[in-house]
Structure formats: C-alpha cells, structure tokens
ZAVO-618041 format. One record per residue (C-alpha): x, z, y; residue in three letters. Coordinates in steps of 0.02 Angstrom, whole numbers, padded with zeros to 5 digits, always signed. Each point is the difference from the previous one (the first is absolute). Layout:
N
XZYALA...
// end
This chain:
420
-00275+01313+00158MET+00078+00118+00099PRO-00020+00013+00206ASN+00134-00143+00042PHE+00113+00038+00154LYS+00095-00146+00013SER-00090-00182+00064ASP+00046-00081-00131LEU-00077+00093-00133MET-00159+00037+00101ARG-00017-00185+00025VAL+00000-00044-00174TYR-00101+00133-00050GLU-00161-00053+00145GLN+00043-00164-00024ARG-00018+00017-00205GLY+00164-00073-00062PHE+00031+00165-00114ILE-00041-00022-00191HIS+00137+00116-00075GLN+00172+00089+00067CYS+00138+00088-00108THR+00007+00130+00157ASP-00118-00013+00161PRO+00070+00155+00082GLU+00197-00066-00028GLY-00053-00159+00061LEU-00094+00043+00179ASP+00148+00129+00018VAL+00142-00145-00005LEU-00160-00140+00094ALA+00004+00157+00167ALA+00185-00010+00013GLU+00026-00188-00021GLY+00067-00012-00153LYS-00112-00124-00117VAL+00102-00160-00051VAL-00149-00074-00124ALA+00002-00152-00092TYR-00153-00109-00064VAL+00063-00143-00126GLY-00072-00181-00015TYR+00032-00111-00142ASP+00049-00172+00031LEU-00149-00087-00119THR-00066-00110+00126ALA+00050-00077+00169ASP-00139+00124+00114SER-00042+00177-00013LEU-00194+00010-00008HIS-00156+00126+00066VAL+00052+00097-00158GLY+00165+00054+00094HIS-00080+00042+00147LEU-00017+00191-00028VAL+00205+00023-00034SER+00046-00116+00137ILE-00109+00111+00121MET+00068+00162-00064MET+00178-00065+00058LEU-00077-00050+00157ARG-00050+00153+00039TRP+00164+00075-00080LEU+00097-00092+00127GLN-00134+00053+00130LYS+00025+00175+00000THR+00177+00002+00009GLY+00052-00025-00181GLN+00107-00124-00072THR-00094-00124-00147ALA+00088-00106-00106ILE-00066-00169-00074ALA+00090-00028-00166LEU-00025-00180-00065MET+00010-00007-00176GLY+00130-00144-00049GLY+00047+00096-00123GLY-00143+00089-00099THR-00078-00173+00020THR+00098-00062-00107LYS-00074+00138-00131VAL-00187+00017+00037GLY-00089+00160+00024ASP-00115+00040-00148PRO-00143+00088+00136SER-00156-00060-00015GLY+00029-00162-00095LYS-00050-00046-00170ASP+00116-00143-00018ASP+00197-00012+00035THR+00023-00073+00148ARG+00086-00179+00041LYS+00182-00011-00004ILE+00029-00074+00188LEU+00172-00075+00023SER+00125+00060+00130GLU-00024-00135+00095ALA-00177+00032+00009ASP+00022+00192+00040ILE+00106-00041+00145GLU-00139-00111+00043THR-00130+00124-00021ASN+00109+00147+00096LYS+00032-00100+00173GLN-00175-00065+00005ALA-00079+00172-00058ILE+00118+00073+00151LYS-00116-00085+00134ARG-00140+00117-00056SER+00070+00177+00070PHE+00041-00104+00190GLU-00178+00064+00079GLY-00002+00195-00096PHE+00191+00053+00014LEU+00147-00020+00122SER+00169-00022-00072PHE+00079-00013+00180GLU+00058+00174+00100ALA-00133+00040+00134ALA+00025+00123+00135PRO-00100+00179+00002GLY-00038+00075-00141ALA-00087-00036-00163GLY+00080-00178-00002ASN+00134+00037-00112ARG+00030-00192-00077PRO-00066-00031-00191ALA+00100-00061-00126VAL-00004-00152-00115MET+00107+00009-00157VAL-00017-00090-00184ASP+00045+00081-00148ASN+00086-00127-00066ALA+00154+00058+00104GLU+00030+00117-00121TRP-00107-00051-00176LEU+00076-00165-00022ASP+00184+00109-00025LYS-00070+00124-00117LEU+00103+00003-00169GLN-00111+00051-00128TYR+00099+00113-00102ILE+00058+00105+00142PRO-00194-00007+00078LEU-00053+00055-00194LEU+00136+00162+00017ARG-00021+00042+00185ASP-00185-00015+00019VAL-00116-00043-00153GLY+00077+00152-00086ARG-00120+00119+00136HIS-00176-00117-00070PHE-00071+00057-00160SER-00081-00140-00086VAL-00153+00125-00052ASN-00040+00014+00189ARG+00003-00149+00040MET-00111-00044-00121LEU-00127+00115+00075THR-00002-00105+00166MET-00151-00096+00069ASP+00090-00151+00009SER+00061+00002-00165VAL-00123+00087-00123LYS-00143-00092+00069LEU+00073-00177-00037ARG+00041+00087-00159LEU-00198+00077-00042GLU-00066-00183+00027ARG+00120-00090-00113ASP+00102-00099+00126GLN+00165-00043-00046PRO+00139+00110+00131LEU+00168-00083+00009SER+00171+00101-00029PHE+00025-00090+00168LEU-00145+00076+00086GLU+00026+00189-00076PHE+00149-00013+00098ASN-00093+00000+00160TYR-00019+00175+00044MET+00173+00027-00056VAL+00071-00128+00143LEU-00161+00065+00144GLN+00065+00172-00013SER+00159-00069+00003TYR-00037-00072+00173ASP-00036+00164+00069PHE+00146+00095-00052VAL+00108-00157+00080GLU-00113+00008+00169LEU+00050+00189-00006ALA+00155-00046-00019ARG+00016-00154+00142ARG-00126+00027+00125HIS-00037+00190-00016GLY-00188-00008-00088CYS-00090+00135-00048ASN-00174-00076-00030LEU-00072-00118-00110GLN-00159-00091+00034MET-00133-00109-00091GLY-00178-00006-00080GLY-00067+00111-00114SER+00076-00088-00164ASP+00168+00022+00056GLN-00026+00207-00005TRP+00082-00020-00177GLY+00162-00122+00054ASN+00022+00132+00169ILE-00006+00166-00083VAL+00146-00081-00120MET+00097-00043+00160GLY-00007+00157+00068VAL+00038+00099-00167ASP+00167-00140-00002LEU+00033+00053+00181GLY+00037+00151-00068ARG+00086-00007-00172ARG+00134-00124+00076VAL+00017+00054+00185GLY-00091+00147+00037ASP-00080-00083+00111PHE-00166+00085+00066ALA-00125-00156+00006LEU-00187+00002+00020HIS-00145-00118-00036GLY-00170-00051+00059LEU-00133-00120-00094THR-00167-00091+00094THR-00183+00002-00052PRO-00046-00158-00098LEU-00060-00075+00138ILE-00195-00101-00061THR-00166-00051+00116THR-00149+00109-00005ALA-00057-00152-00141SER+00163+00033-00095GLY+00089-00132+00014ALA+00185-00004-00001LYS+00096-00032+00207MET+00088-00147+00012GLY-00122-00106-00081LYS-00148-00106+00039SER-00126-00147-00059ALA+00139-00100+00044ALA+00137+00060-00067GLY+00157+00116+00067ALA-00010+00050+00176VAL+00172-00064+00036TRP+00080+00085+00159LEU+00111-00168+00021SER-00095-00154+00112PRO+00075-00095-00134LYS-00134+00047-00141HIS-00111+00065+00135LEU-00078-00064+00147SER-00014+00132+00169GLY-00175-00023-00038PHE-00019+00032-00164ASP+00096+00139+00011TYR-00137+00070+00132TYR-00142-00011-00076GLN+00073+00076-00150TYR-00004+00169+00105TRP-00154-00060+00105ARG-00105-00010-00180ASN+00047+00188-00029THR-00133+00084-00078GLU-00112+00122+00128ASP+00071+00174-00092ALA+00165-00065-00004ASP+00034-00034+00204VAL+00070+00171+00053GLY+00106+00030-00155ARG+00078-00161+00013PHE+00022+00017+00201LEU+00103+00139-00036ARG+00093-00060-00133LEU+00042-00173+00072PHE+00007+00039+00183THR+00080+00079+00125ASP-00150+00034+00100LEU-00020+00201+00053PRO-00110+00124-00118LEU-00122-00001+00139ASP-00036-00138+00023GLU-00007-00028-00180ILE-00134+00100-00018ALA-00104-00056+00158ARG-00004-00189-00109LEU-00027+00087-00138GLU-00139+00103+00053ALA-00093-00188+00015LEU-00149-00036-00062GLY-00102-00135-00057GLY+00037-00173+00093ALA+00123+00106+00110GLU+00111+00015-00165ILE+00054-00197+00029ASN+00090+00053+00160GLU+00104+00119-00097ALA+00047-00146-00122LYS+00060-00105+00128LYS+00119+00131+00080VAL+00065+00042-00191LEU+00027-00202-00028ALA+00080-00020+00177PHE+00105+00160-00020GLU+00052-00055-00176ALA+00019-00197+00034THR+00119+00059+00137LYS+00110+00106-00075LEU+00033-00118-00136CYS-00013-00188+00099ARG+00029+00068+00174GLY-00114+00010+00136GLU-00027-00189+00036PRO-00054-00030-00173ALA-00128+00142+00016ALA-00067-00064+00136LEU-00004-00177-00044GLU-00091+00089-00181ALA-00135+00079+00099ALA-00038-00152+00112GLU-00021-00117-00135THR-00106+00127-00091ALA-00118+00041+00145ARG-00028-00211+00043LYS-00016-00020-00212THR-00131+00140-00009PHE-00042+00061+00182GLU-00043-00189+00070GLU-00005-00096-00151GLY+00142-00101+00055ALA+00123-00094-00120LEU+00149+00094+00076ALA+00165-00090+00027ASP+00087+00138-00114ASN-00083-00026-00161LEU+00107+00004-00175PRO-00004-00204+00011THR+00051-00143-00140ILE-00015-00175+00018ASP-00044-00124-00093VAL+00013-00176+00004PRO-00161-00109+00046ARG+00029-00115-00159ALA-00015+00148-00098ARG-00173+00071+00084LEU-00063-00183+00009ASP+00008+00003-00210ALA-00074+00172+00019GLY+00087+00168-00058VAL-00063+00126-00101ALA-00057+00168+00110ALA+00071+00105-00123ALA+00183-00077+00020ASP-00017+00013+00175LEU-00041+00210-00016LEU+00151+00001-00109VAL+00091-00084+00118GLU-00026+00072+00162ALA+00019+00176-00080GLY-00176+00049-00008LEU+00012+00020-00197ALA+00136+00019-00119ASP-00060-00112-00126SER-00112-00132-00026LYS-00114+00098-00124GLY-00002+00137+00151GLU-00061-00147+00124ALA-00148-00048-00133ARG-00061+00192-00023ARG+00008+00003+00217LEU-00102-00184+00001ILE-00107+00073-00140LYS-00040+00158+00119GLY-00060-00082+00122GLY+00165+00066+00105GLY+00102-00164+00035ALA-00064-00069+00115ARG+00053-00165+00113LEU-00032-00028+00198ASN-00088+00176-00012ASP-00114-00097-00139ARG-00001+00072-00188PRO+00091-00129-00128ILE-00102-00036-00139GLY+00083+00008-00184GLU+00098-00198-00021GLY+00009-00038+00182GLN+00118-00110+00084ALA+00097+00017+00170VAL-00006-00175+00079THR+00083-00043+00153ALA-00172-00024+00078ALA-00015+00194+00019ASP+00114-00005+00122ALA-00028+00054+00198GLY+00040-00116+00124PRO+00148+00076+00032ASP+00050-00026-00198GLY-00032+00171-00066ARG-00087+00081-00142ILE-00047+00197-00022LYS+00010+00064-00158LEU-00064+00187-00033GLY+00008+00135-00143ALA-00116+00117+00026GLY-00046+00042+00198ARG+00172+00072+00030LYS+00135-00125-00057ARG+00022-00173+00083HIS+00103-00164-00003ALA+00026-00151+00060VAL+00003-00195-00102VAL+00097-00095+00142ARG-00020-00180-00011VAL+00159-00100+00023VAL
// end
C-alpha cells in the first residue's frame, strides 16, 4: 500500500481494514479532499445484524469520523433475490412484511456507531440510510436487460467466486440468485446518481460484485467509482467472527443480553486482543499498543478494556458498565449477579424434576439437547458450581434461599434459573 496522505486511508491501513482496493492512490486523493461518499449494503434476512457485520460498520464509523459521508444501504430490494456469496443453499424467500420488519429492527443496530443528524464542526457529516427497494422495485424487466444487462458478460459472471464455488460444489444456483451481482452493481450506479457515492466497501467475498459495479459505472454513466474490501476476520484459532459456542453473536439486545455480548469480547483469545482493539474500538493506537504489550495474567485487563469499549459502542455506556459489574461479581467475587441471563421456570415443573440438558438449552447455554448432553458428558456443565452428572435432573430443592439456581457452561458462561 502507498504512503497515504488522508486521515481516512491511514486509519484504514493502520487498523487493518484494507484487503483489496481498486485504486488506493486515487481514493486517497479523494479522501484528502473530503470527497469520499461510501456505502455498505446490508441485506435484511434477519431482524438483527451480528458481530460478523461489525468490520463494515466500523469502517462506516471511521469514514464519518474523518469527515467523509457514510451510507448504510438497506437491502429491501436485494433481499428479495438473495446473495449467493458464501452460501451452499438458496436463501429462504421472505415476504415483504418480514423484510420491512427486519429493516426497522436493523436500523437500531447503527445507533451507537453512526450519527444520522447534522452536528457542528468538521468530521460530522450526517450519515445516510437508504433502501434499495426505492429503485429496484420500480425496475422493468426488458429495460433492465437492455440498459444494464447488456454490460454483463455471462462468461465473466461464471468466474466470480459467488457463482463458481456454488457450481463447483454441485449446489443449485437459481436464476434469481444469478441476478444478484447485476442488482448490486446497479445499486452502486444508482447511489452515484442520487447521492454522489463513489466508493463501495464490503468483505473480501464481495470483491467480484464490487468490481462489476465499478465497471458498470464507467460503462453507463462515466462514473469514477472505487471499491475496497476488508480481509476475512477469523480468530487466532480459525473460527469465523460472529459465532460463539451458543450461536450467532447478535448486535440486538432482543437476541443477546448485554452481559453475553460483553463476555463474547471478554473471552477473546490472547493473540487476537490487539487486532480486535484496532478493528472494533475507537481507542487510540498508542493506547492499544500499550494494552497489546501486556502479558501473562495482565492480558485479562486488556480483554476487559476490549469488552467494555466494544459493548459501549454497540449497547451504550450504561449497558457496558452493567455488564462489566455483572462479570466482576460473577467471576471475581463468585456471587450470583442480578444481571446474569435469567429464565423463569414454574416451581411445579421443577418439583417434578427437569432434565439438566433441557435447562441448558432453554437458558441459551447450548444450541441443542445433543450439545447439552455432550457438554455434561465432558464435565463442562455445572449446577450451582458443581459438575452435572449424566441424566441428572434439576429440582426446586437446588434453588438457594433467593429462589435461584446457577447454571454454567464451561468457566465463563453462566445463567440463572429463577423458580416462580
């Protein structure tokens, strides 16, 4: 990469956001002049984004912090088609009502990261949120084929990873999905027309689609467009970001408590702490270097900082403080903190005895009964800090004077069963 002059490109490079870029020098010039208008697209396949989306969200955040314009594109139109990138199966077709519900819920995921209102001073251009259904829903098929489709070579489309990998695995690829890259490219051109957008960003799996959009812009409107992708973010052990032992790490508190979100970051592998501090927090690089240099038991202090800062951005400072205090009471004092994830179970049900494996699933400590049984067999499941035996049932007699029972999965994941 060149010696960047703009704050934006220096931040991206120093923090590890850049994987591929169509024209680094040209983009750097635009950024130095404050003329970058960039977007990332988010399809609306669920009612929350997850940690796997955070790299692109943080890129939009830094874009705004360095005086450029950030666009969060809601995929109300493209969700009806489905992106085949990285998928072996055709996506489930969602109703328009489901897509709209997901869109309204996902909007809230950005509140801690971007400001959509004008603020005084440089570096505070309001972010923009738009929905590509505004233009995709109005397209007519024959005009689209004539005006846009003629610029796409099927030969080239077949070489794109999103298509090629599906075909190589002998997995079905519908004609509907095959059109996705055409619509994504069209989005880029439409955003250039409507908002002066000149940069599309995304994960490394989106490189082919992004390059197609850059090329389409040149062909249909003589737009000078740029593309930038981020590296695939995995943990030091090779796990994909956004997944945990209990499933997806959702940004929405509806699906994941503030404590569990905090604990996801608190349990970061030692080798990932510095990298994740650069990618997922606003901390200055010199402070990150100091934390990264901590070794031995002190690395846990760096993990606490990572967990607090990441949770503060996503859930707000009060939630981060509450999660940190819950963790302190649970792991440092051995207390049963009030803010641990809690499920209510009727006393009558517990009087009859409930399989511990069932409660582990209900409390979110295991994805399935099979996983819960394996956890128990391996000695990783605990009831009131004691190992759970195979086939063991939990009863109301296991509750303390406060009517609560403590469940654990491993040393770091806990939940409470409240007798009601």
